[in-house]
KEKE-3310 file (N, C-alpha, C; in steps of 0.2 Angstrom, whole numbers, plus 5000, padded with zeros to 4 digits):
npx = (5022:5014:5004:5011:5023:5019:5015:5028:5034:5027:5032:5045:5043:5038:5038:5044:5036:5021:5006:4992:4977:4959:4948:4932:4918:4903:4898:4904:4899:4885:4886:4890:4881:4882:4891:4908:4924:4941:4957:4970:4984:4991:4996:5007:5025:5035:5024:5016:5010:5021:5032:5031:5033:5046:5054:5052:5058:5071:5075:5075:5086:5103:5117:5129:5125:5116:5124:5131:5122:5107:5095:5082:5067:5055:5040:5039:5033:5037:5051:5054:5051:5060:5072:5071:5070:5083:5091:5088:5093:5106:5113:5116:5106:5101:5090:5080:5071:5057:5058:5047:5041:5031:5037:5039:5040:5052:5061:5059:5064:5078:5080:5079:5090:5092:5101:5097:5093:5088:5076:5069:5053:5044:5049:5051:5061:5068:5066:5068:5079:5089:5090:5094:5106:5114:5113:5120:5133:5137:5135:5123:5108:5092:5077:5062:5047:5034:5033:5039:5043:5046:5042:5029:5025:5027:5018:5006:5004:4996:4983:4982:4981:4969:4959:4959:4956:4944:4936:4937:4929:4917:4914:4904:4908:4908:4916:4933:4941:4955:4968:4976:4991:5004:5000:5006:5002:4988:4988:4995:4986:4975:4979:4980:4967:4961:4966:4961:4949:4936:4924:4926:4928:4941:4944:4950:4955:4957:4963:4954:4959:4970:4967:4972:4973:4959:4954:4962:4958:4945:4947:4955:4968:4984:4983:4988:4992:4991:4998:4995:4987:4984:4985:4982:4985:4999:5005:5001:5001:5005:5011:5006:4999:5009:5019:5020:5011:4999:4993:4989:4980:4971:4966:4960:4954:4939:4929:4937:4937:4934:4939:4937:4949:4943:4934:4943:4950:4939:4936:4948:4947:4936:4941:4950:4942:4933:4939:4951:4963:4977:4977:4985:4982:4982:4982:4969:4959:4952:4944:4937:4930:4921:4914:4907:4904:4894:4884:4891:4896:4896:4887:4884:4893:4909:4926:4940:4957:4967:4980:4992:4999:5007:5007:5009:5009:5002:4993:4985:4980:4972:4962:4956:4951:4942:4933:4932)
npy = (4963:4978:4991:5001:5001:5007:5019:5024:5024:5034:5045:5046:5048:5061:5077:5072:5063:5067:5072:5066:5071:5068:5065:5070:5069:5074:5069:5056:5051:5049:5039:5029:5028:5031:5041:5044:5043:5048:5043:5051:5045:5045:5058:5057:5058:5052:5047:5037:5027:5020:5026:5029:5017:5014:5025:5023:5010:5012:5023:5017:5009:5006:5018:5013:5002:5008:5016:5007:5004:4999:4987:4983:4974:4976:4981:4994:5005:5003:5002:5016:5022:5017:5021:5035:5037:5032:5041:5053:5049:5049:5038:5023:5014:4999:4992:4979:4976:4971:4968:4971:4980:4996:5008:5021:5020:5013:5022:5033:5028:5026:5040:5045:5040:5027:5012:5002:4985:4974:4960:4945:4942:4935:4924:4917:4921:4924:4937:4937:4928:4934:4947:4943:4937:4948:4956:4949:4948:4962:4967:4973:4979:4971:4978:4973:4973:4971:4961:4965:4971:4985:4991:4988:4995:5008:5009:5008:5020:5027:5023:5028:5042:5042:5038:5048:5059:5055:5056:5070:5074:5069:5057:5043:5028:5011:5002:5002:5002:4994:4994:4980:4970:4962:4964:4973:4987:4985:4977:4985:4996:4989:4986:4998:5002:4993:4996:5009:5012:5003:5000:5001:4991:4984:4981:4971:4974:4968:4964:4955:4938:4939:4937:4932:4936:4938:4925:4918:4924:4919:4905:4904:4901:4903:4906:4904:4913:4907:4915:4916:4924:4940:4956:4974:4979:4981:4985:4977:4964:4952:4935:4929:4931:4939:4930:4937:4947:4941:4934:4945:4951:4941:4941:4953:4959:4961:4952:4949:4959:4959:4966:4971:4973:4983:4989:4996:5005:5013:5019:5026:5035:5042:5047:5056:5065:5070:5071:5076:5069:5058:5042:5026:5009:4999:5006:5010:5001:5000:5011:5008:4997:5003:5011:5002:4990:4992:4985:4975:4982:4989:5002:5020:5028:5026:5023:5024:5019:5028:5022:5023:5033:5031:5030:5024:5034:5029:5020:5028:5036:5027:5024:5037:5039:5029:5030:5043)
npz = (5085:5090:5096:5102:5094:5083:5087:5091:5078:5072:5079:5075:5062:5061:5054:5043:5035:5026:5032:5026:5018:5021:5010:5001:4990:4984:4972:4971:4982:4978:4969:4976:4986:4999:5010:5005:5010:5007:5010:5005:5001:4990:4989:4997:5001:4987:4981:4987:5001:5005:5008:5022:5029:5024:5029:5043:5045:5041:5050:5062:5062:5069:5069:5063:5056:5047:5040:5031:5021:5013:5006:4995:4989:4976:4966:4963:4972:4985:4982:4978:4990:4999:4992:4993:5006:5010:5004:5011:5023:5020:5015:5006:4993:4987:4974:4970:4956:4946:4928:4921:4927:4929:4919:4924:4937:4939:4933:4942:4954:4951:4949:4962:4968:4970:4967:4954:4951:4939:4937:4930:4932:4925:4921:4932:4941:4957:4967:4981:4983:4975:4981:4994:4992:4987:4998:5007:5001:5000:5013:5016:5024:5023:5018:5020:5009:5016:5026:5038:5054:5057:5046:5045:5056:5052:5041:5048:5054:5045:5048:5061:5058:5050:5059:5068:5060:5055:5066:5069:5058:5060:5055:5051:5050:5047:5040:5034:5020:5013:5001:4996:4996:5000:5013:5023:5024:5027:5039:5048:5049:5054:5067:5072:5072:5080:5092:5094:5088:5090:5083:5070:5056:5047:5030:5018:5001:4985:4968:4955:4953:4960:4974:4986:4999:5003:5001:5010:5022:5023:5023:5035:5035:5026:5009:4992:4976:4959:4950:4937:4930:4922:4928:4929:4941:4947:4959:4969:4967:4974:4979:4990:5007:5020:5031:5044:5043:5040:5052:5059:5051:5050:5063:5065:5054:5043:5031:5015:5000:4982:4967:4949:4935:4926:4934:4943:4934:4931:4943:4945:4935:4940:4952:4947:4940:4950:4962:4959:4960:4955:4954:4954:4947:4957:4968:4968:4971:4983:4983:4971:4976:4986:4978:4968:4974:4984:4991:4998:5009:5025:5035:5036:5031:5022:5023:5013:5008:4997:4990:4982:4968:4957:4942:4925:4910:4899:4905:4913:4904:4897:4907:4908:4894:4892:4903:4907)
capx = (5019:5009:5002:5017:5028:5016:5016:5035:5035:5024:5036:5051:5040:5036:5043:5047:5031:5016:4999:4988:4970:4954:4944:4926:4915:4896:4897:4906:4894:4879:4887:4891:4875:4884:4897:4914:4930:4946:4963:4974:4991:4994:5000:5013:5031:5036:5017:5012:5011:5027:5038:5031:5037:5053:5057:5051:5063:5078:5076:5076:5093:5108:5121:5134:5121:5113:5130:5133:5117:5101:5093:5075:5064:5049:5038:5040:5032:5042:5057:5054:5051:5067:5077:5071:5072:5090:5095:5087:5097:5113:5116:5115:5100:5100:5083:5079:5064:5055:5059:5041:5038:5030:5044:5040:5043:5060:5065:5059:5068:5084:5081:5079:5097:5093:5104:5091:5094:5081:5075:5064:5048:5040:5053:5051:5067:5066:5068:5070:5085:5093:5091:5098:5113:5117:5114:5126:5139:5139:5134:5117:5102:5087:5071:5056:5041:5028:5034:5045:5040:5046:5039:5022:5024:5026:5012:5001:5003:4990:4978:4981:4978:4963:4955:4959:4953:4937:4933:4936:4924:4911:4912:4900:4910:4909:4921:4939:4944:4962:4971:4980:4995:5006:4997:5009:4997:4982:4990:4997:4980:4971:4982:4978:4960:4959:4968:4958:4942:4934:4918:4929:4931:4946:4942:4955:4953:4962:4961:4952:4965:4976:4963:4975:4971:4952:4953:4966:4954:4939:4950:4958:4975:4987:4982:4992:4989:4996:5001:4994:4982:4987:4982:4985:4987:5005:5008:4998:5000:5009:5009:5002:5000:5015:5019:5019:5005:4992:4990:4986:4974:4966:4963:4957:4950:4933:4930:4940:4933:4938:4937:4940:4953:4939:4932:4949:4950:4933:4938:4954:4944:4931:4945:4953:4937:4929:4944:4958:4968:4979:4978:4987:4977:4983:4980:4962:4955:4948:4939:4932:4925:4917:4909:4904:4902:4891:4880:4895:4899:4892:4888:4882:4899:4914:4933:4945:4964:4970:4987:4997:4998:5013:5004:5011:5004:4997:4987:4981:4976:4967:4956:4952:4948:4937:4928:4932)
capy = (4969:4981:4998:5005:5002:5011:5026:5026:5026:5041:5050:5046:5051:5068:5082:5069:5061:5071:5070:5067:5073:5064:5069:5068:5072:5072:5065:5049:5049:5048:5033:5023:5027:5033:5046:5040:5047:5045:5045:5052:5043:5047:5064:5056:5058:5047:5045:5032:5026:5016:5031:5029:5011:5014:5029:5020:5005:5015:5027:5012:5006:5010:5022:5009:4998:5012:5018:5002:5004:4995:4984:4981:4972:4980:4982:5001:5010:5002:5004:5023:5024:5016:5025:5042:5037:5031:5048:5058:5047:5050:5031:5020:5009:4994:4990:4974:4977:4967:4971:4973:4985:5002:5012:5027:5018:5011:5029:5037:5025:5028:5047:5046:5038:5020:5007:4997:4979:4971:4953:4943:4938:4931:4917:4914:4923:4925:4943:4936:4925:4939:4952:4940:4936:4954:4959:4946:4950:4969:4969:4978:4977:4970:4981:4969:4977:4971:4957:4968:4974:4992:4993:4988:5000:5015:5010:5009:5028:5029:5021:5033:5048:5041:5038:5055:5064:5053:5059:5077:5076:5066:5051:5037:5023:5004:4999:5005:4998:4995:4991:4975:4965:4957:4965:4978:4993:4983:4974:4991:5000:4985:4986:5005:5002:4988:5000:5016:5012:4996:4999:5001:4985:4985:4976:4971:4974:4965:4963:4948:4934:4940:4938:4927:4938:4937:4918:4916:4925:4914:4898:4904:4899:4906:4903:4908:4913:4904:4920:4915:4929:4946:4962:4980:4982:4979:4986:4973:4957:4947:4928:4927:4936:4938:4926:4941:4951:4937:4933:4951:4952:4936:4942:4960:4961:4958:4948:4953:4961:4958:4970:4969:4979:4988:4994:5000:5010:5017:5022:5030:5041:5046:5051:5062:5071:5072:5073:5079:5064:5053:5035:5020:5004:4995:5011:5012:4995:5001:5016:5004:4992:5007:5013:4997:4984:4995:4980:4971:4986:4991:5008:5026:5031:5022:5026:5020:5022:5028:5020:5025:5037:5031:5026:5026:5039:5025:5017:5033:5038:5022:5025:5043:5038:5024:5031:5050)
capz = (5083:5094:5095:5104:5089:5078:5090:5090:5071:5071:5082:5070:5055:5062:5051:5037:5031:5026:5035:5020:5019:5020:5005:4999:4985:4983:4966:4973:4987:4975:4965:4981:4990:5006:5010:5004:5012:5003:5013:4999:5002:4983:4990:5001:4997:4982:4978:4990:5008:5006:5011:5029:5031:5023:5034:5049:5045:5041:5056:5068:5062:5072:5064:5059:5051:5042:5036:5026:5016:5013:5000:4995:4982:4975:4959:4962:4977:4991:4979:4978:4997:5002:4989:4995:5014:5011:5002:5016:5028:5018:5014:4999:4993:4981:4974:4965:4953:4940:4922:4918:4932:4926:4917:4928:4944:4938:4932:4948:4959:4949:4950:4969:4970:4971:4962:4952:4948:4936:4937:4926:4936:4920:4920:4939:4945:4963:4970:4987:4982:4972:4987:5000:4989:4986:5005:5010:4998:5001:5020:5017:5028:5019:5021:5016:5008:5020:5031:5042:5059:5057:5040:5047:5061:5048:5038:5053:5055:5041:5052:5067:5055:5048:5065:5071:5055:5055:5072:5068:5053:5062:5050:5054:5046:5050:5036:5032:5015:5012:4995:5000:4993:5006:5020:5027:5026:5030:5046:5052:5050:5058:5073:5075:5073:5086:5098:5095:5085:5089:5079:5063:5053:5042:5025:5012:4994:4980:4961:4954:4951:4966:4980:4991:5006:5004:5002:5016:5028:5023:5025:5041:5034:5021:5003:4987:4969:4954:4946:4929:4928:4921:4931:4929:4948:4948:4965:4974:4964:4978:4978:4996:5012:5023:5038:5049:5042:5040:5058:5062:5047:5052:5070:5066:5048:5041:5025:5010:4994:4976:4961:4943:4933:4923:4940:4945:4929:4932:4949:4943:4931:4944:4957:4944:4938:4956:4968:4956:4962:4951:4957:4950:4948:4963:4973:4967:4972:4988:4980:4967:4980:4989:4972:4964:4978:4989:4994:5002:5013:5030:5038:5033:5028:5021:5022:5009:5007:4990:4993:4977:4962:4952:4936:4918:4906:4895:4909:4915:4898:4896:4911:4906:4888:4893:4908:4909)
cpx = (5014:5008:5008:5022:5025:5016:5023:5037:5033:5029:5042:5049:5038:5041:5046:5041:5025:5010:4994:4981:4965:4949:4937:4923:4907:4894:4899:4901:4887:4880:4887:4885:4876:4889:4904:4920:4936:4953:4968:4982:4995:4998:5006:5019:5032:5029:5014:5014:5018:5032:5037:5035:5044:5057:5057:5057:5070:5080:5077:5082:5098:5113:5126:5130:5119:5118:5132:5128:5112:5099:5086:5073:5057:5047:5038:5039:5036:5049:5058:5055:5057:5072:5077:5073:5080:5094:5094:5092:5105:5116:5113:5109:5101:5093:5083:5071:5063:5056:5053:5037:5036:5036:5044:5042:5050:5064:5065:5063:5076:5085:5082:5086:5097:5097:5099:5094:5088:5082:5069:5059:5044:5043:5054:5058:5065:5070:5071:5078:5090:5095:5095:5105:5117:5118:5120:5133:5142:5138:5128:5112:5096:5080:5065:5050:5035:5029:5040:5042:5040:5043:5031:5020:5023:5020:5006:4999:4997:4984:4977:4978:4971:4958:4954:4955:4946:4933:4932:4930:4918:4909:4909:4902:4910:4915:4927:4942:4951:4965:4976:4984:4998:5003:5000:5005:4991:4983:4991:4990:4975:4973:4980:4971:4958:4961:4963:4951:4939:4928:4920:4932:4935:4945:4948:4952:4958:4959:4959:4958:4970:4972:4965:4973:4964:4951:4957:4961:4948:4941:4953:4965:4978:4986:4986:4989:4994:4999:5000:4990:4985:4982:4986:4987:4993:5008:5006:4997:5005:5007:5005:5003:5006:5014:5018:5013:4999:4989:4986:4980:4969:4962:4958:4953:4944:4934:4933:4935:4938:4935:4940:4945:4949:4936:4937:4950:4945:4934:4943:4951:4940:4935:4948:4948:4934:4934:4950:4964:4970:4981:4980:4982:4977:4981:4972:4957:4950:4942:4934:4927:4920:4911:4905:4902:4898:4887:4884:4898:4894:4892:4885:4887:4904:4921:4937:4952:4965:4978:4993:4995:5003:5011:5008:5006:4999:4991:4982:4976:4970:4961:4952:4948:4942:4931:4928:4927)
cpy = (4972:4988:5003:5006:5007:5018:5028:5028:5032:5046:5051:5049:5058:5073:5079:5066:5066:5068:5072:5068:5067:5067:5066:5072:5070:5068:5057:5047:5046:5041:5027:5022:5028:5038:5042:5045:5044:5047:5045:5051:5044:5054:5063:5057:5052:5044:5039:5031:5023:5020:5030:5023:5011:5019:5026:5014:5008:5019:5023:5009:5010:5013:5018:5005:5002:5014:5013:5002:4999:4992:4982:4978:4974:4980:4990:5006:5009:5004:5012:5025:5023:5020:5032:5042:5037:5038:5053:5056:5047:5043:5029:5015:5005:4992:4985:4975:4973:4971:4974:4978:4992:5006:5018:5026:5016:5018:5033:5034:5027:5036:5049:5043:5031:5016:5002:4991:4975:4964:4951:4939:4934:4924:4915:4916:4925:4932:4942:4933:4930:4944:4949:4939:4943:4957:4956:4948:4957:4971:4974:4975:4977:4973:4978:4974:4977:4967:4959:4972:4982:4995:4993:4994:5007:5015:5010:5016:5030:5028:5026:5040:5047:5041:5045:5060:5062:5056:5066:5079:5072:5060:5045:5031:5016:5001:5004:5000:5000:4991:4986:4970:4960:4958:4970:4984:4990:4981:4980:4995:4996:4985:4993:5005:4998:4992:5006:5017:5006:4995:4999:4995:4986:4979:4977:4971:4972:4965:4956:4944:4934:4941:4933:4929:4936:4929:4915:4918:4921:4907:4898:4901:4903:4902:4907:4908:4909:4909:4920:4920:4936:4951:4968:4983:4979:4980:4981:4966:4952:4940:4926:4932:4934:4934:4931:4945:4947:4936:4939:4952:4947:4937:4948:4962:4957:4954:4952:4954:4961:4963:4968:4975:4984:4992:4998:5006:5015:5022:5027:5037:5045:5050:5057:5067:5074:5074:5076:5075:5059:5047:5030:5014:5001:4999:5013:5007:4996:5006:5012:5000:4997:5009:5008:4991:4987:4990:4975:4975:4988:4999:5014:5029:5025:5026:5021:5024:5022:5028:5022:5029:5036:5026:5028:5030:5035:5022:5022:5036:5033:5023:5031:5042:5034:5026:5039:5054)
cpz = (5088:5093:5097:5099:5084:5080:5090:5083:5070:5074:5077:5064:5055:5059:5045:5033:5031:5029:5029:5022:5018:5016:5004:4993:4984:4977:4967:4978:4984:4971:4971:4986:4997:5005:5010:5006:5010:5007:5007:5000:4995:4984:4995:4997:4993:4980:4981:4998:5010:5009:5019:5032:5030:5028:5041:5050:5046:5047:5062:5068:5066:5067:5060:5054:5045:5037:5030:5021:5017:5006:5001:4989:4982:4968:4958:4968:4983:4988:4980:4985:5000:4999:4992:5002:5014:5009:5008:5022:5026:5018:5007:4999:4986:4980:4968:4963:4947:4933:4919:4923:4928:4925:4922:4935:4944:4937:4938:4953:4957:4951:4958:4972:4971:4965:4960:4949:4946:4936:4933:4930:4932:4920:4927:4943:4951:4966:4977:4987:4980:4978:4992:4998:4989:4993:5008:5007:5000:5009:5021:5021:5023:5022:5017:5015:5012:5026:5036:5047:5059:5051:5041:5051:5057:5044:5042:5055:5051:5045:5058:5064:5053:5054:5068:5066:5054:5061:5072:5063:5054:5057:5054:5050:5050:5047:5034:5027:5013:5006:4998:4995:4998:5012:5025:5029:5030:5038:5050:5054:5055:5065:5076:5076:5079:5092:5099:5092:5084:5085:5072:5061:5047:5037:5020:5006:4989:4973:4960:4951:4956:4972:4985:4998:5008:5005:5008:5022:5028:5025:5032:5041:5027:5014:4998:4981:4965:4950:4939:4926:4927:4925:4930:4936:4950:4955:4971:4972:4968:4978:4984:5002:5016:5029:5044:5049:5042:5047:5061:5058:5049:5059:5069:5060:5047:5034:5020:5004:4988:4971:4955:4940:4930:4929:4943:4940:4929:4938:4948:4940:4935:4949:4954:4943:4945:4962:4966:4958:4956:4955:4953:4951:4954:4969:4973:4969:4977:4986:4975:4971:4983:4984:4969:4967:4984:4994:4999:5008:5018:5032:5033:5029:5027:5020:5018:5008:4999:4991:4988:4971:4957:4946:4930:4915:4902:4899:4911:4909:4896:4900:4909:4899:4888:4897:4910:4906)
residu = (UNK:UNK:UNK:UNK:UNK:UNK:UNK:UNK:UNK:UNK:UNK:UNK:UNK:UNK:UNK:UNK:UNK:UNK:UNK:UNK:UNK:UNK:UNK:UNK:UNK:UNK:UNK:UNK:UNK:UNK:UNK:UNK:UNK:UNK:UNK:UNK:UNK:UNK:UNK:UNK:UNK:UNK:UNK:UNK:UNK:UNK:UNK:UNK:UNK:UNK:UNK:UNK:UNK:UNK:UNK:UNK:UNK:UNK:UNK:UNK:UNK:UNK:UNK:UNK:UNK:UNK:UNK:UNK:UNK:UNK:UNK:UNK:UNK:UNK:UNK:UNK:UNK:UNK:UNK:UNK:UNK:UNK:UNK:UNK:UNK:UNK:UNK:UNK:UNK:UNK:UNK:UNK:UNK:UNK:UNK:UNK:UNK:UNK:UNK:UNK:UNK:UNK:UNK:UNK:UNK:UNK:UNK:UNK:UNK:UNK:UNK:UNK:UNK:UNK:UNK:UNK:UNK:UNK:UNK:UNK:UNK:UNK:UNK:UNK:UNK:UNK:UNK:UNK:UNK:UNK:UNK:UNK:UNK:UNK:UNK:UNK:UNK:UNK:UNK:UNK:UNK:UNK:UNK:UNK:UNK:UNK:UNK:UNK:UNK:UNK:UNK:UNK:UNK:UNK:UNK:UNK:UNK:UNK:UNK:UNK:UNK:UNK:UNK:UNK:UNK:UNK:UNK:UNK:UNK:UNK:UNK:UNK:UNK:UNK:UNK:UNK:UNK:UNK:UNK:UNK:UNK:UNK:UNK:UNK:UNK:UNK:UNK:UNK:UNK:UNK:UNK:UNK:UNK:UNK:UNK:UNK:UNK:UNK:UNK:UNK:UNK:UNK:UNK:UNK:UNK:UNK:UNK:UNK:UNK:UNK:UNK:UNK:UNK:UNK:UNK:UNK:UNK:UNK:UNK:UNK:UNK:UNK:UNK:UNK:UNK:UNK:UNK:UNK:UNK:UNK:UNK:UNK:UNK:UNK:UNK:UNK:UNK:UNK:UNK:UNK:UNK:UNK:UNK:UNK:UNK:UNK:UNK:UNK:UNK:UNK:UNK:UNK:UNK:UNK:UNK:UNK:UNK:UNK:UNK:UNK:UNK:UNK:UNK:UNK:UNK:UNK:UNK:UNK:UNK:UNK:UNK:UNK:UNK:UNK:UNK:UNK:UNK:UNK:UNK:UNK:UNK:UNK:UNK:UNK:UNK:UNK:UNK:UNK:UNK:UNK:UNK:UNK:UNK:UNK:UNK:UNK:UNK:UNK:UNK:UNK:UNK:UNK:UNK:UNK:UNK:UNK:UNK:UNK:UNK:UNK:UNK:UNK:UNK:UNK:UNK:UNK:UNK:UNK:UNK:UNK:UNK:UNK:UNK:UNK)
# end
């Protein structure tokens, strides 16, 4: 992985991905005790940053390979990104998704043209084994959700945009907080920051019970979760950092942060009332850290990535009814 791959991905994404805004609110600033700038990837195609990585990966394939179709596994956001990118490239996409994924994510993936195959993660069925088997049988190219160079390159374009937008707005930030699951978004942004903004420290944010990246960074080696804890942050409850993403994060990222599900719900309600943004729980962890863990953050300003907005109505209603 290198910055040249991210720059090349940006060229391929031009005219296809949205350049999402960097938003702020004085009400959020007051809660955080500093200026908070929110990179609104909830406004990206399919409602999350995942479209960037999907488009980057598919657009890097040769025509014959692309024509045969692709396969991906995902709890929802990568699924939708790959399905939409495949449709735009006029090819097919098979998506392996957990049965307990949010209904809206399963329905949206199908609506975008993806062939959805459900598996039971509660009983330890392996999406990797299922995906590899189908890929071999049908001759499909596997697009991994985070441990894939061209996916990381696409996600890294978020970092390029953030750095440029922050410069235009004279943002004085030392920390850039990123919602982190397997680390594709974080590692891509960290590479961009290392190349173009050395004073900006990229920090991972995870839900309590799924803080494998924070623990891995502290231990200087990959640590895993036991997956026995429930979390509403379905988009980022991965078992451990990726083999490709972790070395990048370990080299370039600052200490990880951890937030509770309740803090995520509060952040969702505040984002809706103050920024008019709908953010899903996993996409709200970075904002939650900025608002409720101010003592663990450096600088006069802080930048956070709101990474996804694909939330079920019931979960969103719960956030608004409790904290709206």
